[in-house]
A tleap script that builds the chain and sets N, CA, C and O, in Angstrom:
source leaprc.protein.ff14SB
mol = sequence {
  NMET SER SER SER GLU THR GLY ASP VAL THR
  GLY THR LYS ASP LYS ASP TYR ASN ILE ILE
  TRP PHE THR GLU GLN CYS LEU SER ASN ALA
  LEU ARG LEU GLU THR TYR VAL LYS ASP ALA
  GLU ARG ASP GLY ASP ASN GLU LEU ALA GLU
  PHE PHE ARG ARG ALA GLN ALA ASP SER ARG
  LYS GLY ALA GLU LYS GLY LYS GLN MET LEU
  ALA SER ARG PHE GLY GLY ARG CSER
}
set mol.1.N position { -71.159 152.535 11.482 }
set mol.1.CA position { -70.495 153.599 10.772 }
set mol.1.C position { -70.776 154.907 11.496 }
set mol.1.O position { -71.911 155.161 11.900 }
set mol.2.N position { -69.782 155.715 11.660 }
set mol.2.CA position { -69.913 156.986 12.347 }
set mol.2.C position { -70.719 157.959 11.509 }
set mol.2.O position { -70.546 158.041 10.293 }
set mol.3.N position { -71.606 158.700 12.171 }
set mol.3.CA position { -72.415 159.670 11.440 }
set mol.3.C position { -71.625 160.926 11.103 }
set mol.3.O position { -72.122 161.794 10.386 }
set mol.4.N position { -70.394 161.034 11.617 }
set mol.4.CA position { -69.598 162.225 11.340 }
set mol.4.C position { -68.634 162.027 10.167 }
set mol.4.O position { -67.893 162.947 9.825 }
set mol.5.N position { -68.632 160.847 9.549 }
set mol.5.CA position { -67.745 160.581 8.415 }
set mol.5.C position { -68.215 161.397 7.218 }
set mol.5.O position { -69.356 161.258 6.777 }
set mol.6.N position { -67.351 162.235 6.702 }
set mol.6.CA position { -67.719 163.081 5.561 }
set mol.6.C position { -66.762 162.888 4.401 }
set mol.6.O position { -66.648 163.759 3.539 }
set mol.7.N position { -66.080 161.770 4.369 }
set mol.7.CA position { -65.148 161.493 3.296 }
set mol.7.C position { -63.714 161.460 3.752 }
set mol.7.O position { -62.836 161.062 2.987 }
set mol.8.N position { -63.450 161.868 4.978 }
set mol.8.CA position { -62.077 161.855 5.472 }
set mol.8.C position { -61.509 160.436 5.545 }
set mol.8.O position { -60.341 160.213 5.226 }
set mol.9.N position { -62.327 159.494 5.959 }
set mol.9.CA position { -61.870 158.110 6.103 }
set mol.9.C position { -61.910 157.379 4.765 }
set mol.9.O position { -60.946 156.714 4.385 }
set mol.10.N position { -63.028 157.503 4.052 }
set mol.10.CA position { -63.209 156.744 2.812 }
set mol.10.C position { -62.638 157.433 1.587 }
set mol.10.O position { -62.352 156.779 0.584 }
set mol.11.N position { -62.472 158.729 1.653 }
set mol.11.CA position { -62.042 159.473 0.478 }
set mol.11.C position { -63.186 159.785 -0.467 }
set mol.11.O position { -62.967 160.308 -1.560 }
set mol.12.N position { -64.396 159.470 -0.058 }
set mol.12.CA position { -65.585 159.711 -0.867 }
set mol.12.C position { -66.599 160.451 -0.017 }
set mol.12.O position { -66.946 159.998 1.073 }
set mol.13.N position { -67.075 161.579 -0.503 }
set mol.13.CA position { -68.084 162.334 0.244 }
set mol.13.C position { -69.312 161.472 0.474 }
set mol.13.O position { -69.656 160.632 -0.357 }
set mol.14.N position { -69.966 161.681 1.596 }
set mol.14.CA position { -71.155 160.892 1.932 }
set mol.14.C position { -72.183 160.898 0.818 }
set mol.14.O position { -72.707 159.842 0.463 }
set mol.15.N position { -72.487 162.065 0.256 }
set mol.15.CA position { -73.538 162.124 -0.760 }
set mol.15.C position { -73.161 161.312 -1.987 }
set mol.15.O position { -74.033 160.692 -2.595 }
set mol.16.N position { -71.900 161.297 -2.367 }
set mol.16.CA position { -71.459 160.482 -3.504 }
set mol.16.C position { -71.508 159.001 -3.140 }
set mol.16.O position { -71.984 158.179 -3.922 }
set mol.17.N position { -71.020 158.673 -1.968 }
set mol.17.CA position { -71.071 157.292 -1.492 }
set mol.17.C position { -72.515 156.807 -1.451 }
set mol.17.O position { -72.802 155.673 -1.836 }
set mol.18.N position { -73.420 157.657 -0.987 }
set mol.18.CA position { -74.826 157.265 -0.884 }
set mol.18.C position { -75.407 156.900 -2.245 }
set mol.18.O position { -76.167 155.937 -2.353 }
set mol.19.N position { -75.062 157.650 -3.279 }
set mol.19.CA position { -75.550 157.335 -4.633 }
set mol.19.C position { -74.959 156.005 -5.099 }
set mol.19.O position { -75.663 155.169 -5.666 }
set mol.20.N position { -73.679 155.819 -4.857 }
set mol.20.CA position { -73.017 154.567 -5.240 }
set mol.20.C position { -73.657 153.391 -4.505 }
set mol.20.O position { -73.977 152.370 -5.113 }
set mol.21.N position { -73.841 153.542 -3.197 }
set mol.21.CA position { -74.437 152.481 -2.394 }
set mol.21.C position { -75.842 152.156 -2.881 }
set mol.21.O position { -76.187 150.986 -3.047 }
set mol.22.N position { -76.655 153.185 -3.111 }
set mol.22.CA position { -78.024 152.999 -3.556 }
set mol.22.C position { -78.063 152.226 -4.873 }
set mol.22.O position { -78.845 151.287 -5.028 }
set mol.23.N position { -77.218 152.626 -5.813 }
set mol.23.CA position { -77.182 151.975 -7.122 }
set mol.23.C position { -76.787 150.511 -6.987 }
set mol.23.O position { -77.399 149.636 -7.600 }
set mol.24.N position { -75.764 150.250 -6.186 }
set mol.24.CA position { -75.313 148.871 -5.977 }
set mol.24.C position { -76.405 148.033 -5.334 }
set mol.24.O position { -76.605 146.879 -5.712 }
set mol.25.N position { -77.106 148.596 -4.373 }
set mol.25.CA position { -78.176 147.855 -3.708 }
set mol.25.C position { -79.328 147.547 -4.657 }
set mol.25.O position { -79.909 146.462 -4.601 }
set mol.26.N position { -79.656 148.485 -5.517 }
set mol.26.CA position { -80.713 148.244 -6.509 }
set mol.26.C position { -80.317 147.111 -7.453 }
set mol.26.O position { -81.128 146.235 -7.753 }
set mol.27.N position { -79.074 147.132 -7.919 }
set mol.27.CA position { -78.596 146.077 -8.812 }
set mol.27.C position { -78.571 144.729 -8.102 }
set mol.27.O position { -78.980 143.715 -8.668 }
set mol.28.N position { -78.097 144.719 -6.878 }
set mol.28.CA position { -78.049 143.491 -6.089 }
set mol.28.C position { -79.456 142.955 -5.856 }
set mol.28.O position { -79.691 141.750 -5.946 }
set mol.29.N position { -80.380 143.845 -5.560 }
set mol.29.CA position { -81.752 143.439 -5.328 }
set mol.29.C position { -82.370 142.844 -6.589 }
set mol.29.O position { -83.090 141.849 -6.513 }
set mol.30.N position { -82.097 143.443 -7.745 }
set mol.30.CA position { -82.627 142.909 -9.007 }
set mol.30.C position { -82.117 141.488 -9.242 }
set mol.30.O position { -82.864 140.619 -9.690 }
set mol.31.N position { -80.846 141.263 -8.938 }
set mol.31.CA position { -80.290 139.913 -9.086 }
set mol.31.C position { -80.937 138.928 -8.119 }
set mol.31.O position { -81.304 137.820 -8.513 }
set mol.32.N position { -81.076 139.317 -6.882 }
set mol.32.CA position { -81.674 138.437 -5.874 }
set mol.32.C position { -83.125 138.122 -6.226 }
set mol.32.O position { -83.574 136.988 -6.057 }
set mol.33.N position { -83.853 139.115 -6.712 }
set mol.33.CA position { -85.245 138.897 -7.055 }
set mol.33.C position { -85.418 137.908 -8.201 }
set mol.33.O position { -86.457 137.256 -8.307 }
set mol.34.N position { -84.409 137.792 -9.058 }
set mol.34.CA position { -84.471 136.785 -10.133 }
set mol.34.C position { -84.593 135.381 -9.527 }
set mol.34.O position { -85.339 134.544 -10.035 }
set mol.35.N position { -83.867 135.133 -8.456 }
set mol.35.CA position { -83.958 133.852 -7.753 }
set mol.35.C position { -85.351 133.664 -7.179 }
set mol.35.O position { -85.919 132.575 -7.264 }
set mol.36.N position { -85.904 134.721 -6.594 }
set mol.36.CA position { -87.236 134.637 -6.005 }
set mol.36.C position { -88.293 134.367 -7.066 }
set mol.36.O position { -89.224 133.596 -6.836 }
set mol.37.N position { -88.155 134.999 -8.227 }
set mol.37.CA position { -89.087 134.753 -9.332 }
set mol.37.C position { -89.034 133.284 -9.723 }
set mol.37.O position { -90.072 132.639 -9.869 }
set mol.38.N position { -87.837 132.759 -9.893 }
set mol.38.CA position { -87.682 131.355 -10.309 }
set mol.38.C position { -88.227 130.403 -9.244 }
set mol.38.O position { -88.847 129.394 -9.578 }
set mol.39.N position { -88.002 130.714 -7.974 }
set mol.39.CA position { -88.551 129.883 -6.898 }
set mol.39.C position { -90.072 129.857 -6.960 }
set mol.39.O position { -90.682 128.793 -6.852 }
set mol.40.N position { -90.684 131.020 -7.132 }
set mol.40.CA position { -92.141 131.096 -7.197 }
set mol.40.C position { -92.667 130.352 -8.427 }
set mol.40.O position { -93.659 129.628 -8.345 }
set mol.41.N position { -91.994 130.538 -9.564 }
set mol.41.CA position { -92.409 129.837 -10.792 }
set mol.41.C position { -92.297 128.328 -10.627 }
set mol.41.O position { -93.176 127.583 -11.061 }
set mol.42.N position { -91.230 127.885 -10.006 }
set mol.42.CA position { -91.021 126.453 -9.810 }
set mol.42.C position { -92.144 125.855 -8.967 }
set mol.42.O position { -92.542 124.708 -9.169 }
set mol.43.N position { -92.651 126.648 -8.019 }
set mol.43.CA position { -93.739 126.174 -7.167 }
set mol.43.C position { -95.121 126.470 -7.757 }
set mol.43.O position { -96.141 126.193 -7.128 }
set mol.44.N position { -95.146 127.038 -8.976 }
set mol.44.CA position { -96.414 127.301 -9.641 }
set mol.44.C position { -97.187 128.481 -9.075 }
set mol.44.O position { -98.392 128.595 -9.298 }
set mol.45.N position { -96.513 129.354 -8.348 }
set mol.45.CA position { -97.170 130.513 -7.744 }
set mol.45.C position { -96.961 131.730 -8.646 }
set mol.45.O position { -96.052 132.532 -8.434 }
set mol.46.N position { -97.818 131.846 -9.648 }
set mol.46.CA position { -97.689 132.924 -10.630 }
set mol.46.C position { -97.933 134.302 -10.022 }
set mol.46.O position { -97.317 135.284 -10.437 }
set mol.47.N position { -98.822 134.378 -9.048 }
set mol.47.CA position { -99.087 135.664 -8.395 }
set mol.47.C position { -97.825 136.180 -7.702 }
set mol.47.O position { -97.483 137.356 -7.823 }
set mol.48.N position { -97.144 135.308 -6.984 }
set mol.48.CA position { -95.926 135.700 -6.285 }
set mol.48.C position { -94.805 136.001 -7.277 }
set mol.48.O position { -94.042 136.948 -7.084 }
set mol.49.N position { -94.704 135.209 -8.327 }
set mol.49.CA position { -93.684 135.458 -9.345 }
set mol.49.C position { -93.878 136.835 -9.969 }
set mol.49.O position { -92.906 137.558 -10.186 }
set mol.50.N position { -95.109 137.200 -10.257 }
set mol.50.CA position { -95.393 138.517 -10.839 }
set mol.50.C position { -95.087 139.630 -9.842 }
set mol.50.O position { -94.574 140.683 -10.221 }
set mol.51.N position { -95.396 139.402 -8.589 }
set mol.51.CA position { -95.066 140.371 -7.537 }
set mol.51.C position { -93.561 140.646 -7.527 }
set mol.51.O position { -93.131 141.799 -7.484 }
set mol.52.N position { -92.769 139.571 -7.567 }
set mol.52.CA position { -91.313 139.733 -7.560 }
set mol.52.C position { -90.808 140.368 -8.858 }
set mol.52.O position { -89.836 141.123 -8.833 }
set mol.53.N position { -91.452 140.074 -9.987 }
set mol.53.CA position { -91.066 140.712 -11.256 }
set mol.53.C position { -91.277 142.222 -11.198 }
set mol.53.O position { -90.440 142.993 -11.668 }
set mol.54.N position { -92.405 142.636 -10.618 }
set mol.54.CA position { -92.672 144.078 -10.481 }
set mol.54.C position { -91.637 144.727 -9.563 }
set mol.54.O position { -91.144 145.819 -9.846 }
set mol.55.N position { -91.316 144.051 -8.470 }
set mol.55.CA position { -90.299 144.581 -7.551 }
set mol.55.C position { -88.948 144.649 -8.257 }
set mol.55.O position { -88.192 145.601 -8.064 }
set mol.56.N position { -88.647 143.649 -9.069 }
set mol.56.CA position { -87.394 143.625 -9.809 }
set mol.56.C position { -87.349 144.786 -10.810 }
set mol.56.O position { -86.311 145.430 -10.960 }
set mol.57.N position { -88.441 145.053 -11.477 }
set mol.57.CA position { -88.503 146.180 -12.420 }
set mol.57.C position { -88.259 147.497 -11.691 }
set mol.57.O position { -87.564 148.374 -12.205 }
set mol.58.N position { -88.825 147.637 -10.502 }
set mol.58.CA position { -88.597 148.850 -9.717 }
set mol.58.C position { -87.127 148.973 -9.319 }
set mol.58.O position { -86.568 150.070 -9.338 }
set mol.59.N position { -86.504 147.860 -8.962 }
set mol.59.CA position { -85.086 147.886 -8.610 }
set mol.59.C position { -84.234 148.270 -9.813 }
set mol.59.O position { -83.272 149.027 -9.678 }
set mol.60.N position { -84.578 147.756 -10.977 }
set mol.60.CA position { -83.853 148.136 -12.194 }
set mol.60.C position { -83.992 149.628 -12.477 }
set mol.60.O position { -83.029 150.293 -12.859 }
set mol.61.N position { -85.210 150.146 -12.285 }
set mol.61.CA position { -85.436 151.586 -12.493 }
set mol.61.C position { -84.568 152.397 -11.534 }
set mol.61.O position { -83.949 153.384 -11.932 }
set mol.62.N position { -84.525 151.978 -10.276 }
set mol.62.CA position { -83.697 152.668 -9.294 }
set mol.62.C position { -82.231 152.632 -9.677 }
set mol.62.O position { -81.520 153.628 -9.541 }
set mol.63.N position { -81.779 151.479 -10.158 }
set mol.63.CA position { -80.381 151.349 -10.578 }
set mol.63.C position { -80.081 152.255 -11.760 }
set mol.63.O position { -79.033 152.899 -11.799 }
set mol.64.N position { -80.986 152.311 -12.717 }
set mol.64.CA position { -80.779 153.183 -13.881 }
set mol.64.C position { -80.732 154.646 -13.479 }
set mol.64.O position { -79.892 155.405 -13.963 }
set mol.65.N position { -81.632 155.039 -12.594 }
set mol.65.CA position { -81.630 156.424 -12.109 }
set mol.65.C position { -80.325 156.717 -11.369 }
set mol.65.O position { -79.738 157.786 -11.538 }
set mol.66.N position { -79.872 155.768 -10.550 }
set mol.66.CA position { -78.611 155.942 -9.835 }
set mol.66.C position { -77.438 156.060 -10.787 }
set mol.66.O position { -76.561 156.901 -10.591 }
set mol.67.N position { -77.413 155.221 -11.823 }
set mol.67.CA position { -76.326 155.288 -12.806 }
set mol.67.C position { -76.340 156.621 -13.544 }
set mol.67.O position { -75.288 157.207 -13.800 }
set mol.68.N position { -77.543 157.101 -13.885 }
set mol.68.CA position { -77.647 158.408 -14.548 }
set mol.68.C position { -77.128 159.524 -13.641 }
set mol.68.O position { -76.426 160.431 -14.090 }
set mol.69.N position { -77.485 159.441 -12.364 }
set mol.69.CA position { -77.044 160.450 -11.405 }
set mol.69.C position { -75.524 160.421 -11.276 }
set mol.69.O position { -74.875 161.467 -11.258 }
set mol.70.N position { -74.966 159.228 -11.188 }
set mol.70.CA position { -73.498 159.118 -11.090 }
set mol.70.C position { -72.826 159.668 -12.336 }
set mol.70.O position { -71.837 160.394 -12.243 }
set mol.71.N position { -73.360 159.325 -13.497 }
set mol.71.CA position { -72.776 159.797 -14.750 }
set mol.71.C position { -72.809 161.312 -14.842 }
set mol.71.O position { -71.839 161.936 -15.275 }
set mol.72.N position { -73.922 161.903 -14.435 }
set mol.72.CA position { -74.038 163.353 -14.540 }
set mol.72.C position { -73.121 164.059 -13.552 }
set mol.72.O position { -72.651 165.164 -13.820 }
set mol.73.N position { -72.870 163.434 -12.428 }
set mol.73.CA position { -72.037 164.055 -11.404 }
set mol.73.C position { -70.547 163.816 -11.637 }
set mol.73.O position { -69.714 164.628 -11.236 }
set mol.74.N position { -70.212 162.696 -12.287 }
set mol.74.CA position { -68.808 162.355 -12.469 }
set mol.74.C position { -68.369 162.430 -13.929 }
set mol.74.O position { -67.235 162.081 -14.255 }
set mol.75.N position { -69.265 162.886 -14.809 }
set mol.75.CA position { -68.904 163.129 -16.189 }
set mol.75.C position { -68.711 161.895 -17.038 }
set mol.75.O position { -68.071 161.964 -18.087 }
set mol.76.N position { -69.255 160.753 -16.606 }
set mol.76.CA position { -69.124 159.528 -17.391 }
set mol.76.C position { -70.387 159.206 -18.116 }
set mol.76.O position { -71.314 160.013 -18.186 }
set mol.77.N position { -70.416 158.008 -18.660 }
set mol.77.CA position { -71.598 157.528 -19.373 }
set mol.77.C position { -72.328 156.539 -18.482 }
set mol.77.O position { -71.709 155.850 -17.671 }
set mol.78.N position { -73.650 156.469 -18.633 }
set mol.78.CA position { -74.440 155.527 -17.828 }
set mol.78.C position { -74.506 154.228 -18.481 }
set mol.78.O position { -75.128 153.304 -17.956 }
savepdb mol mol.pdb
quit
């Protein structure tokens, strides 16, 4: 991706796109981590399962913050 893209190509300013991208990645990560938690649980590795649960909670927090930021900037609800 060109570092000079400022919304001319996508129609979305970089800073807005960045918030959208960040939020989507946090949500995607939370979903993926659910698989990792289940894999660890299936193998009886409670320490690893808890590690992934904490990471998943952090991803959810990031997604919520991103949704709040989007709502405040675009006038919608989170």
